[in-house]
PDBQT receptor file of N, H, CA, C and O in Angstrom, charges set to zero:
ATOM      1  N   UNK A   1       0.817  -1.219  -0.067  1.00  0.00    +0.000 N 
ATOM      2  CA  UNK A   1       0.028   0.044   0.049  1.00  0.00    +0.000 C 
ATOM      3  C   UNK A   1       0.853   1.273   0.017  1.00  0.00    +0.000 C 
ATOM      4  O   UNK A   1       1.851   1.362   0.733  1.00  0.00    +0.000 OA
ATOM      5  N   UNK A   2       0.442   2.339  -0.871  1.00  0.00    +0.000 N 
ATOM      6  H   UNK A   2      -0.369   2.268  -1.452  1.00  0.00    +0.000 HD
ATOM      7  CA  UNK A   2       1.190   3.450  -0.952  1.00  0.00    +0.000 C 
ATOM      8  C   UNK A   2       0.943   4.436   0.145  1.00  0.00    +0.000 C 
ATOM      9  O   UNK A   2      -0.112   4.374   0.776  1.00  0.00    +0.000 OA
ATOM     10  N   UNK A   3       1.852   5.344   0.415  1.00  0.00    +0.000 N 
ATOM     11  H   UNK A   3       2.709   5.394  -0.098  1.00  0.00    +0.000 HD
ATOM     12  CA  UNK A   3       1.336   6.426   1.496  1.00  0.00    +0.000 C 
ATOM     13  C   UNK A   3       0.427   7.332   1.111  1.00  0.00    +0.000 C 
ATOM     14  O   UNK A   3       0.014   7.245  -0.046  1.00  0.00    +0.000 OA
ATOM     15  N   UNK A   4       0.014   8.189   1.812  1.00  0.00    +0.000 N 
ATOM     16  H   UNK A   4       0.350   8.260   2.752  1.00  0.00    +0.000 HD
ATOM     17  CA  UNK A   4      -1.310   9.167   1.390  1.00  0.00    +0.000 C 
ATOM     18  C   UNK A   4      -1.073  10.463   1.873  1.00  0.00    +0.000 C 
ATOM     19  O   UNK A   4      -0.277  10.597   2.802  1.00  0.00    +0.000 OA
ATOM     20  N   UNK A   5      -1.635  11.434   1.392  1.00  0.00    +0.000 N 
ATOM     21  H   UNK A   5      -2.282  11.326   0.637  1.00  0.00    +0.000 HD
ATOM     22  CA  UNK A   5      -1.736  12.713   1.911  1.00  0.00    +0.000 C 
ATOM     23  C   UNK A   5      -2.884  12.821   2.937  1.00  0.00    +0.000 C 
ATOM     24  O   UNK A   5      -3.835  12.107   2.617  1.00  0.00    +0.000 OA
ATOM     25  N   UNK A   6      -3.046  13.456   3.985  1.00  0.00    +0.000 N 
ATOM     26  H   UNK A   6      -2.274  14.036   4.244  1.00  0.00    +0.000 HD
ATOM     27  CA  UNK A   6      -4.213  13.905   4.473  1.00  0.00    +0.000 C 
ATOM     28  C   UNK A   6      -4.382  15.429   4.837  1.00  0.00    +0.000 C 
ATOM     29  O   UNK A   6      -3.540  16.057   5.479  1.00  0.00    +0.000 OA
ATOM     30  N   UNK A   7      -5.636  15.989   4.327  1.00  0.00    +0.000 N 
ATOM     31  H   UNK A   7      -6.320  15.479   3.805  1.00  0.00    +0.000 HD
ATOM     32  CA  UNK A   7      -5.683  17.306   4.795  1.00  0.00    +0.000 C 
ATOM     33  C   UNK A   7      -6.551  17.690   5.813  1.00  0.00    +0.000 C 
ATOM     34  O   UNK A   7      -7.632  17.114   5.936  1.00  0.00    +0.000 OA
ATOM     35  N   UNK A   8      -6.185  18.669   6.621  1.00  0.00    +0.000 N 
ATOM     36  H   UNK A   8      -5.306  19.137   6.521  1.00  0.00    +0.000 HD
ATOM     37  CA  UNK A   8      -7.154  18.627   7.719  1.00  0.00    +0.000 C 
ATOM     38  C   UNK A   8      -6.991  20.054   8.292  1.00  0.00    +0.000 C 
ATOM     39  O   UNK A   8      -6.027  20.734   7.939  1.00  0.00    +0.000 OA
ATOM     40  N   UNK A   9      -7.924  20.533   9.184  1.00  0.00    +0.000 N 
ATOM     41  H   UNK A   9      -8.707  19.981   9.471  1.00  0.00    +0.000 HD
ATOM     42  CA  UNK A   9      -7.971  21.835   9.861  1.00  0.00    +0.000 C 
ATOM     43  C   UNK A   9      -7.623  21.883  11.164  1.00  0.00    +0.000 C 
ATOM     44  O   UNK A   9      -8.296  21.310  12.021  1.00  0.00    +0.000 OA
ATOM     45  N   UNK A  10      -6.429  22.639  11.471  1.00  0.00    +0.000 N 
ATOM     46  H   UNK A  10      -5.882  23.105  10.775  1.00  0.00    +0.000 HD
ATOM     47  CA  UNK A  10      -5.717  22.567  12.706  1.00  0.00    +0.000 C 
ATOM     48  C   UNK A  10      -6.565  23.379  13.756  1.00  0.00    +0.000 C 
ATOM     49  O   UNK A  10      -7.543  23.991  13.325  1.00  0.00    +0.000 OA
ATOM     50  N   UNK A  11      -6.300  23.428  14.966  1.00  0.00    +0.000 N 
ATOM     51  H   UNK A  11      -5.506  22.931  15.316  1.00  0.00    +0.000 HD
ATOM     52  CA  UNK A  11      -6.793  24.095  16.054  1.00  0.00    +0.000 C 
ATOM     53  C   UNK A  11      -7.038  25.720  15.691  1.00  0.00    +0.000 C 
ATOM     54  O   UNK A  11      -7.989  26.258  16.258  1.00  0.00    +0.000 OA
ATOM     55  N   UNK A  12      -6.313  26.434  14.874  1.00  0.00    +0.000 N 
ATOM     56  H   UNK A  12      -5.541  25.997  14.413  1.00  0.00    +0.000 HD
ATOM     57  CA  UNK A  12      -6.426  27.779  14.803  1.00  0.00    +0.000 C 
ATOM     58  C   UNK A  12      -7.310  27.983  13.615  1.00  0.00    +0.000 C 
ATOM     59  O   UNK A  12      -7.525  29.099  13.141  1.00  0.00    +0.000 OA
ATOM     60  N   UNK A  13      -7.831  26.839  13.133  1.00  0.00    +0.000 N 
ATOM     61  H   UNK A  13      -7.656  25.933  13.518  1.00  0.00    +0.000 HD
ATOM     62  CA  UNK A  13      -8.699  27.077  11.882  1.00  0.00    +0.000 C 
ATOM     63  C   UNK A  13      -8.026  27.215  10.420  1.00  0.00    +0.000 C 
ATOM     64  O   UNK A  13      -8.658  27.575   9.427  1.00  0.00    +0.000 OA
ATOM     65  N   UNK A  14      -6.691  26.886  10.427  1.00  0.00    +0.000 N 
ATOM     66  H   UNK A  14      -6.178  26.594  11.234  1.00  0.00    +0.000 HD
ATOM     67  CA  UNK A  14      -5.962  26.840   9.239  1.00  0.00    +0.000 C 
ATOM     68  C   UNK A  14      -6.100  25.601   8.582  1.00  0.00    +0.000 C 
ATOM     69  O   UNK A  14      -6.606  24.716   9.271  1.00  0.00    +0.000 OA
ATOM     70  N   UNK A  15      -5.788  25.312   7.449  1.00  0.00    +0.000 N 
ATOM     71  H   UNK A  15      -5.377  26.032   6.889  1.00  0.00    +0.000 HD
ATOM     72  CA  UNK A  15      -5.827  23.949   6.839  1.00  0.00    +0.000 C 
ATOM     73  C   UNK A  15      -4.372  23.533   6.481  1.00  0.00    +0.000 C 
ATOM     74  O   UNK A  15      -3.663  24.295   5.823  1.00  0.00    +0.000 OA
ATOM     75  N   UNK A  16      -3.893  22.237   6.945  1.00  0.00    +0.000 N 
ATOM     76  H   UNK A  16      -4.469  21.618   7.479  1.00  0.00    +0.000 HD
ATOM     77  CA  UNK A  16      -2.588  21.937   6.543  1.00  0.00    +0.000 C 
ATOM     78  C   UNK A  16      -2.836  20.202   6.038  1.00  0.00    +0.000 C 
ATOM     79  O   UNK A  16      -3.879  19.550   6.096  1.00  0.00    +0.000 OA
ATOM     80  N   UNK A  17      -1.482  19.781   5.548  1.00  0.00    +0.000 N 
ATOM     81  H   UNK A  17      -0.635  20.310   5.501  1.00  0.00    +0.000 HD
ATOM     82  CA  UNK A  17      -1.524  18.404   5.115  1.00  0.00    +0.000 C 
ATOM     83  C   UNK A  17      -0.423  17.785   5.727  1.00  0.00    +0.000 C 
ATOM     84  O   UNK A  17       0.539  18.404   6.182  1.00  0.00    +0.000 OA
ATOM     85  N   UNK A  18      -0.553  16.603   5.742  1.00  0.00    +0.000 N 
ATOM     86  H   UNK A  18      -1.334  16.099   5.372  1.00  0.00    +0.000 HD
ATOM     87  CA  UNK A  18       0.658  15.590   6.203  1.00  0.00    +0.000 C 
ATOM     88  C   UNK A  18       0.539  14.585   5.214  1.00  0.00    +0.000 C 
ATOM     89  O   UNK A  18      -0.473  14.188   4.636  1.00  0.00    +0.000 OA
ATOM     90  N   UNK A  19       1.938  14.164   5.082  1.00  0.00    +0.000 N 
ATOM     91  H   UNK A  19       2.760  14.486   5.552  1.00  0.00    +0.000 HD
ATOM     92  CA  UNK A  19       2.213  12.974   4.331  1.00  0.00    +0.000 C 
ATOM     93  C   UNK A  19       2.531  11.716   5.182  1.00  0.00    +0.000 C 
ATOM     94  O   UNK A  19       3.500  11.687   5.940  1.00  0.00    +0.000 OA
ATOM     95  N   UNK A  20       1.653  10.654   5.022  1.00  0.00    +0.000 N 
ATOM     96  H   UNK A  20       0.865  10.678   4.407  1.00  0.00    +0.000 HD
ATOM     97  CA  UNK A  20       1.943   9.380   5.929  1.00  0.00    +0.000 C 
ATOM     98  C   UNK A  20       2.324   8.221   5.120  1.00  0.00    +0.000 C 
ATOM     99  O   UNK A  20       1.736   8.035   4.055  1.00  0.00    +0.000 OA
ATOM    100  N   UNK A  21       3.327   7.351   5.542  1.00  0.00    +0.000 N 
ATOM    101  H   UNK A  21       3.805   7.502   6.407  1.00  0.00    +0.000 HD
ATOM    102  CA  UNK A  21       3.922   6.365   4.966  1.00  0.00    +0.000 C 
ATOM    103  C   UNK A  21       2.861   5.179   5.208  1.00  0.00    +0.000 C 
ATOM    104  O   UNK A  21       2.035   5.257   6.117  1.00  0.00    +0.000 OA
ATOM    105  N   UNK A  22       2.929   4.180   4.419  1.00  0.00    +0.000 N 
ATOM    106  H   UNK A  22       3.600   4.117   3.680  1.00  0.00    +0.000 HD
ATOM    107  CA  UNK A  22       1.904   2.852   4.430  1.00  0.00    +0.000 C 
ATOM    108  C   UNK A  22       1.777   2.514   5.926  1.00  0.00    +0.000 C 
ATOM    109  O   UNK A  22       0.761   1.929   6.302  1.00  0.00    +0.000 OA
ATOM    110  N   UNK A  23       2.722   2.839   6.788  1.00  0.00    +0.000 N 
ATOM    111  H   UNK A  23       3.547   3.315   6.482  1.00  0.00    +0.000 HD
ATOM    112  CA  UNK A  23       2.784   2.239   8.132  1.00  0.00    +0.000 C 
ATOM    113  C   UNK A  23       1.889   2.997   9.081  1.00  0.00    +0.000 C 
ATOM    114  O   UNK A  23       1.532   2.594  10.188  1.00  0.00    +0.000 OA
ATOM    115  N   UNK A  24       1.532   4.280   8.448  1.00  0.00    +0.000 N 
ATOM    116  H   UNK A  24       1.822   4.607   7.549  1.00  0.00    +0.000 HD
ATOM    117  CA  UNK A  24       0.856   5.309   9.342  1.00  0.00    +0.000 C 
ATOM    118  C   UNK A  24       1.639   6.290   9.785  1.00  0.00    +0.000 C 
ATOM    119  O   UNK A  24       1.118   7.367  10.078  1.00  0.00    +0.000 OA
ATOM    120  N   UNK A  25       2.969   6.107   9.908  1.00  0.00    +0.000 N 
ATOM    121  H   UNK A  25       3.392   5.233   9.670  1.00  0.00    +0.000 HD
ATOM    122  CA  UNK A  25       3.907   7.218  10.272  1.00  0.00    +0.000 C 
ATOM    123  C   UNK A  25       3.794   8.514   9.517  1.00  0.00    +0.000 C 
ATOM    124  O   UNK A  25       3.707   8.412   8.294  1.00  0.00    +0.000 OA
ATOM    125  N   UNK A  26       3.782   9.789  10.080  1.00  0.00    +0.000 N 
ATOM    126  H   UNK A  26       3.854   9.872  11.074  1.00  0.00    +0.000 HD
ATOM    127  CA  UNK A  26       3.704  10.992   9.450  1.00  0.00    +0.000 C 
ATOM    128  C   UNK A  26       5.341  11.235   9.012  1.00  0.00    +0.000 C 
ATOM    129  O   UNK A  26       6.285  11.173   9.800  1.00  0.00    +0.000 OA
ATOM    130  N   UNK A  27       5.414  11.475   7.810  1.00  0.00    +0.000 N 
ATOM    131  H   UNK A  27       4.647  11.525   7.169  1.00  0.00    +0.000 HD
ATOM    132  CA  UNK A  27       6.867  11.715   7.080  1.00  0.00    +0.000 C 
ATOM    133  C   UNK A  27       6.895  13.156   6.710  1.00  0.00    +0.000 C 
ATOM    134  O   UNK A  27       7.979  13.631   6.368  1.00  0.00    +0.000 OA
ATOM    135  N   UNK A  28       5.901  13.864   6.735  1.00  0.00    +0.000 N 
ATOM    136  H   UNK A  28       5.021  13.478   7.013  1.00  0.00    +0.000 HD
ATOM    137  CA  UNK A  28       5.888  15.214   6.371  1.00  0.00    +0.000 C 
ATOM    138  C   UNK A  28       4.743  16.038   6.652  1.00  0.00    +0.000 C 
ATOM    139  O   UNK A  28       3.599  15.584   6.634  1.00  0.00    +0.000 OA
ATOM    140  N   UNK A  29       5.072  17.464   6.960  1.00  0.00    +0.000 N 
ATOM    141  H   UNK A  29       6.001  17.833   6.975  1.00  0.00    +0.000 HD
ATOM    142  CA  UNK A  29       3.592  18.333   7.368  1.00  0.00    +0.000 C 
ATOM    143  C   UNK A  29       3.885  19.429   6.554  1.00  0.00    +0.000 C 
ATOM    144  O   UNK A  29       5.032  19.855   6.418  1.00  0.00    +0.000 OA
ATOM    145  N   UNK A  30       2.926  19.896   6.017  1.00  0.00    +0.000 N 
ATOM    146  H   UNK A  30       1.994  19.550   6.128  1.00  0.00    +0.000 HD
ATOM    147  CA  UNK A  30       2.795  21.224   5.375  1.00  0.00    +0.000 C 
ATOM    148  C   UNK A  30       2.550  22.447   6.301  1.00  0.00    +0.000 C 
ATOM    149  O   UNK A  30       2.133  22.389   7.458  1.00  0.00    +0.000 OA
ATOM    150  N   UNK A  31       2.857  23.493   5.646  1.00  0.00    +0.000 N 
ATOM    151  H   UNK A  31       3.196  23.541   4.707  1.00  0.00    +0.000 HD
ATOM    152  CA  UNK A  31       2.548  24.794   6.289  1.00  0.00    +0.000 C 
ATOM    153  C   UNK A  31       1.033  25.029   6.320  1.00  0.00    +0.000 C 
ATOM    154  O   UNK A  31       0.202  24.346   5.722  1.00  0.00    +0.000 OA
ATOM    155  N   UNK A  32       0.776  26.152   7.144  1.00  0.00    +0.000 N 
ATOM    156  H   UNK A  32       1.451  26.707   7.630  1.00  0.00    +0.000 HD
ATOM    157  CA  UNK A  32      -0.841  26.533   7.177  1.00  0.00    +0.000 C 
ATOM    158  C   UNK A  32      -1.234  27.065   6.048  1.00  0.00    +0.000 C 
ATOM    159  O   UNK A  32      -0.437  27.692   5.349  1.00  0.00    +0.000 OA
ATOM    160  N   UNK A  33      -2.492  26.900   5.709  1.00  0.00    +0.000 N 
ATOM    161  H   UNK A  33      -3.139  26.391   6.276  1.00  0.00    +0.000 HD
ATOM    162  CA  UNK A  33      -3.016  27.509   4.446  1.00  0.00    +0.000 C 
ATOM    163  C   UNK A  33      -4.370  27.987   4.925  1.00  0.00    +0.000 C 
ATOM    164  O   UNK A  33      -4.943  27.450   5.873  1.00  0.00    +0.000 OA
ATOM    165  N   UNK A  34      -4.898  29.071   4.209  1.00  0.00    +0.000 N 
ATOM    166  H   UNK A  34      -4.433  29.508   3.439  1.00  0.00    +0.000 HD
ATOM    167  CA  UNK A  34      -6.192  29.647   4.482  1.00  0.00    +0.000 C 
ATOM    168  C   UNK A  34      -7.424  28.861   3.926  1.00  0.00    +0.000 C 
ATOM    169  O   UNK A  34      -8.583  29.068   4.286  1.00  0.00    +0.000 OA
ATOM    170  N   UNK A  35      -7.090  28.071   3.142  1.00  0.00    +0.000 N 
ATOM    171  H   UNK A  35      -6.148  27.902   2.850  1.00  0.00    +0.000 HD
ATOM    172  CA  UNK A  35      -8.365  27.202   2.552  1.00  0.00    +0.000 C 
ATOM    173  C   UNK A  35      -7.981  25.838   2.315  1.00  0.00    +0.000 C 
ATOM    174  O   UNK A  35      -6.812  25.605   2.006  1.00  0.00    +0.000 OA
ATOM    175  N   UNK A  36      -8.846  24.878   2.423  1.00  0.00    +0.000 N 
ATOM    176  H   UNK A  36      -9.795  25.067   2.674  1.00  0.00    +0.000 HD
ATOM    177  CA  UNK A  36      -8.704  23.511   2.006  1.00  0.00    +0.000 C 
ATOM    178  C   UNK A  36      -8.033  23.530   0.316  1.00  0.00    +0.000 C 
ATOM    179  O   UNK A  36      -7.041  22.855   0.045  1.00  0.00    +0.000 OA
ATOM    180  N   UNK A  37      -8.528  24.141  -0.416  1.00  0.00    +0.000 N 
ATOM    181  H   UNK A  37      -9.335  24.690  -0.196  1.00  0.00    +0.000 HD
ATOM    182  CA  UNK A  37      -8.182  23.929  -1.732  1.00  0.00    +0.000 C 
ATOM    183  C   UNK A  37      -6.819  24.353  -1.945  1.00  0.00    +0.000 C 
ATOM    184  O   UNK A  37      -6.201  23.861  -2.889  1.00  0.00    +0.000 OA
ATOM    185  N   UNK A  38      -6.201  25.308  -1.095  1.00  0.00    +0.000 N 
ATOM    186  H   UNK A  38      -6.703  25.707  -0.328  1.00  0.00    +0.000 HD
ATOM    187  CA  UNK A  38      -4.941  25.753  -1.106  1.00  0.00    +0.000 C 
ATOM    188  C   UNK A  38      -3.942  24.663  -0.440  1.00  0.00    +0.000 C 
ATOM    189  O   UNK A  38      -2.768  24.595  -0.804  1.00  0.00    +0.000 OA
ATOM    190  N   UNK A  39      -4.437  23.886   0.476  1.00  0.00    +0.000 N 
ATOM    191  H   UNK A  39      -5.391  23.942   0.772  1.00  0.00    +0.000 HD
ATOM    192  CA  UNK A  39      -3.701  22.913   1.261  1.00  0.00    +0.000 C 
ATOM    193  C   UNK A  39      -3.589  21.744   0.134  1.00  0.00    +0.000 C 
ATOM    194  O   UNK A  39      -2.510  21.166  -0.001  1.00  0.00    +0.000 OA
ATOM    195  N   UNK A  40      -4.643  21.417  -0.630  1.00  0.00    +0.000 N 
ATOM    196  H   UNK A  40      -5.519  21.886  -0.521  1.00  0.00    +0.000 HD
ATOM    197  CA  UNK A  40      -4.759  20.333  -1.471  1.00  0.00    +0.000 C 
ATOM    198  C   UNK A  40      -3.567  20.650  -2.800  1.00  0.00    +0.000 C 
ATOM    199  O   UNK A  40      -2.814  19.840  -3.341  1.00  0.00    +0.000 OA
ATOM    200  N   UNK A  41      -3.720  22.019  -3.044  1.00  0.00    +0.000 N 
ATOM    201  H   UNK A  41      -4.332  22.677  -2.605  1.00  0.00    +0.000 HD
ATOM    202  CA  UNK A  41      -2.593  22.464  -4.134  1.00  0.00    +0.000 C 
ATOM    203  C   UNK A  41      -1.051  22.141  -3.538  1.00  0.00    +0.000 C 
ATOM    204  O   UNK A  41      -0.133  21.676  -4.215  1.00  0.00    +0.000 OA
ATOM    205  N   UNK A  42      -0.988  22.473  -2.202  1.00  0.00    +0.000 N 
ATOM    206  H   UNK A  42      -1.733  22.850  -1.652  1.00  0.00    +0.000 HD
ATOM    207  CA  UNK A  42       0.323  22.278  -1.603  1.00  0.00    +0.000 C 
ATOM    208  C   UNK A  42       0.739  20.676  -1.777  1.00  0.00    +0.000 C 
ATOM    209  O   UNK A  42       1.862  20.290  -2.103  1.00  0.00    +0.000 OA
ATOM    210  N   UNK A  43      -0.347  19.869  -1.506  1.00  0.00    +0.000 N 
ATOM    211  H   UNK A  43      -1.259  20.182  -1.241  1.00  0.00    +0.000 HD
ATOM    212  CA  UNK A  43      -0.010  18.297  -1.755  1.00  0.00    +0.000 C 
ATOM    213  C   UNK A  43       0.345  18.133  -3.188  1.00  0.00    +0.000 C 
ATOM    214  O   UNK A  43       1.308  17.430  -3.492  1.00  0.00    +0.000 OA
ATOM    215  N   UNK A  44      -0.359  18.727  -4.073  1.00  0.00    +0.000 N 
ATOM    216  H   UNK A  44      -1.142  19.298  -3.827  1.00  0.00    +0.000 HD
ATOM    217  CA  UNK A  44       0.121  18.608  -5.371  1.00  0.00    +0.000 C 
ATOM    218  C   UNK A  44       1.413  19.166  -5.603  1.00  0.00    +0.000 C 
ATOM    219  O   UNK A  44       2.025  18.544  -6.471  1.00  0.00    +0.000 OA
ATOM    220  N   UNK A  45       2.007  20.099  -5.133  1.00  0.00    +0.000 N 
ATOM    221  H   UNK A  45       1.510  20.604  -4.428  1.00  0.00    +0.000 HD
ATOM    222  CA  UNK A  45       3.244  20.758  -5.463  1.00  0.00    +0.000 C 
ATOM    223  C   UNK A  45       4.123  19.798  -4.907  1.00  0.00    +0.000 C 
ATOM    224  O   UNK A  45       5.087  19.498  -5.612  1.00  0.00    +0.000 OA
ATOM    225  N   UNK A  46       4.013  19.241  -3.791  1.00  0.00    +0.000 N 
ATOM    226  H   UNK A  46       3.230  19.485  -3.218  1.00  0.00    +0.000 HD
ATOM    227  CA  UNK A  46       5.024  18.142  -3.377  1.00  0.00    +0.000 C 
ATOM    228  C   UNK A  46       5.288  16.930  -4.126  1.00  0.00    +0.000 C 
ATOM    229  O   UNK A  46       6.358  16.373  -4.372  1.00  0.00    +0.000 OA
ATOM    230  N   UNK A  47       3.950  16.600  -4.477  1.00  0.00    +0.000 N 
ATOM    231  H   UNK A  47       3.081  17.053  -4.278  1.00  0.00    +0.000 HD
ATOM    232  CA  UNK A  47       4.051  15.274  -5.463  1.00  0.00    +0.000 C 
ATOM    233  C   UNK A  47       4.876  15.712  -6.875  1.00  0.00    +0.000 C 
ATOM    234  O   UNK A  47       5.806  15.032  -7.309  1.00  0.00    +0.000 OA
ATOM    235  N   UNK A  48       4.451  16.811  -7.450  1.00  0.00    +0.000 N 
ATOM    236  H   UNK A  48       3.696  17.363  -7.097  1.00  0.00    +0.000 HD
ATOM    237  CA  UNK A  48       5.426  17.536  -8.488  1.00  0.00    +0.000 C 
ATOM    238  C   UNK A  48       6.889  17.313  -8.156  1.00  0.00    +0.000 C 
ATOM    239  O   UNK A  48       7.666  16.578  -8.765  1.00  0.00    +0.000 OA
ATOM    240  N   UNK A  49       7.137  18.043  -7.122  1.00  0.00    +0.000 N 
ATOM    241  H   UNK A  49       6.506  18.640  -6.627  1.00  0.00    +0.000 HD
ATOM    242  CA  UNK A  49       8.484  18.347  -6.844  1.00  0.00    +0.000 C 
ATOM    243  C   UNK A  49       9.310  17.205  -6.455  1.00  0.00    +0.000 C 
ATOM    244  O   UNK A  49      10.534  17.240  -6.574  1.00  0.00    +0.000 OA
ATOM    245  N   UNK A  50       8.677  16.191  -5.993  1.00  0.00    +0.000 N 
ATOM    246  H   UNK A  50       7.682  16.163  -5.897  1.00  0.00    +0.000 HD
ATOM    247  CA  UNK A  50       9.593  15.020  -5.466  1.00  0.00    +0.000 C 
ATOM    248  C   UNK A  50       9.627  13.843  -6.333  1.00  0.00    +0.000 C 
ATOM    249  O   UNK A  50      10.250  12.833  -6.003  1.00  0.00    +0.000 OA
ATOM    250  N   UNK A  51       8.754  13.969  -7.815  1.00  0.00    +0.000 N 
ATOM    251  H   UNK A  51       8.249  14.789  -8.083  1.00  0.00    +0.000 HD
ATOM    252  CA  UNK A  51       8.746  12.916  -8.736  1.00  0.00    +0.000 C 
ATOM    253  C   UNK A  51      10.154  12.754  -9.420  1.00  0.00    +0.000 C 
ATOM    254  O   UNK A  51      10.485  13.639 -10.209  1.00  0.00    +0.000 OA
ATOM    255  N   UNK A  52      11.061  11.643  -9.176  1.00  0.00    +0.000 N 
ATOM    256  H   UNK A  52      10.792  10.925  -8.535  1.00  0.00    +0.000 HD
ATOM    257  CA  UNK A  52      12.280  11.569  -9.505  1.00  0.00    +0.000 C 
ATOM    258  C   UNK A  52      13.338  12.281  -9.025  1.00  0.00    +0.000 C 
ATOM    259  O   UNK A  52      14.478  12.199  -9.481  1.00  0.00    +0.000 OA
ATOM    260  N   UNK A  53      12.886  13.214  -7.810  1.00  0.00    +0.000 N 
ATOM    261  H   UNK A  53      11.959  13.281  -7.439  1.00  0.00    +0.000 HD
ATOM    262  CA  UNK A  53      13.889  13.823  -7.129  1.00  0.00    +0.000 C 
ATOM    263  C   UNK A  53      15.215  12.980  -6.656  1.00  0.00    +0.000 C 
ATOM    264  O   UNK A  53      15.024  11.827  -6.269  1.00  0.00    +0.000 OA
ATOM    265  N   UNK A  54      16.339  13.421  -6.669  1.00  0.00    +0.000 N 
ATOM    266  H   UNK A  54      16.493  14.357  -6.983  1.00  0.00    +0.000 HD
ATOM    267  CA  UNK A  54      17.436  12.886  -6.237  1.00  0.00    +0.000 C 
ATOM    268  C   UNK A  54      17.666  12.936  -4.772  1.00  0.00    +0.000 C 
ATOM    269  O   UNK A  54      17.099  13.930  -4.319  1.00  0.00    +0.000 OA
ATOM    270  N   UNK A  55      18.246  12.286  -3.899  1.00  0.00    +0.000 N 
ATOM    271  H   UNK A  55      18.707  11.478  -4.267  1.00  0.00    +0.000 HD
ATOM    272  CA  UNK A  55      18.637  12.647  -2.500  1.00  0.00    +0.000 C 
ATOM    273  C   UNK A  55      19.939  13.017  -2.656  1.00  0.00    +0.000 C 
ATOM    274  O   UNK A  55      20.779  12.464  -3.367  1.00  0.00    +0.000 OA
ATOM    275  N   UNK A  56      20.104  14.218  -1.787  1.00  0.00    +0.000 N 
ATOM    276  H   UNK A  56      19.422  14.667  -1.209  1.00  0.00    +0.000 HD
ATOM    277  CA  UNK A  56      21.578  14.848  -2.050  1.00  0.00    +0.000 C 
ATOM    278  C   UNK A  56      21.819  14.982  -0.451  1.00  0.00    +0.000 C 
ATOM    279  O   UNK A  56      20.899  15.147   0.351  1.00  0.00    +0.000 OA
ATOM    280  N   UNK A  57      23.178  14.887  -0.109  1.00  0.00    +0.000 N 
ATOM    281  H   UNK A  57      23.925  14.753  -0.760  1.00  0.00    +0.000 HD
ATOM    282  CA  UNK A  57      23.601  14.960   1.457  1.00  0.00    +0.000 C 
ATOM    283  C   UNK A  57      24.363  16.577   1.042  1.00  0.00    +0.000 C 
ATOM    284  O   UNK A  57      25.072  16.929   0.100  1.00  0.00    +0.000 OA
ATOM    285  N   UNK A  58      23.817  17.295   2.243  1.00  0.00    +0.000 N 
ATOM    286  H   UNK A  58      23.241  17.008   3.009  1.00  0.00    +0.000 HD
ATOM    287  CA  UNK A  58      24.494  18.596   2.519  1.00  0.00    +0.000 C 
ATOM    288  C   UNK A  58      24.913  18.684   3.867  1.00  0.00    +0.000 C 
ATOM    289  O   UNK A  58      24.517  17.925   4.751  1.00  0.00    +0.000 OA
ATOM    290  N   UNK A  59      25.826  19.743   4.045  1.00  0.00    +0.000 N 
ATOM    291  H   UNK A  59      26.147  20.360   3.326  1.00  0.00    +0.000 HD
ATOM    292  CA  UNK A  59      26.196  20.027   5.321  1.00  0.00    +0.000 C 
ATOM    293  C   UNK A  59      25.359  21.234   6.087  1.00  0.00    +0.000 C 
ATOM    294  O   UNK A  59      25.195  22.316   5.524  1.00  0.00    +0.000 OA
ATOM    295  N   UNK A  60      24.947  21.023   7.145  1.00  0.00    +0.000 N 
ATOM    296  H   UNK A  60      25.080  20.144   7.603  1.00  0.00    +0.000 HD
ATOM    297  CA  UNK A  60      24.128  21.789   7.914  1.00  0.00    +0.000 C 
ATOM    298  C   UNK A  60      24.604  23.209   7.910  1.00  0.00    +0.000 C 
ATOM    299  O   UNK A  60      23.995  24.067   8.550  1.00  0.00    +0.000 OA
TER     300      UNK A  60
C-alpha cells in the first residue's frame, strides 16, 4: 500500500496537510493554508517536486 496525503483543519482554523507512510507514520507536514483548496494544491506541489527527485547530502 502506498502512502497518502491527509488534509485537515488545525486548532487555529487553518488547513494543513500531512504525508503518511503506508505504516501510518507521519513523514512530512505542510505549512498552514487559508483554505482547504490551497492545502490540496500544496499536496500537488510536493508530488510534482518529488517525482524522481534525487537524494543529496548537504552540510548543515
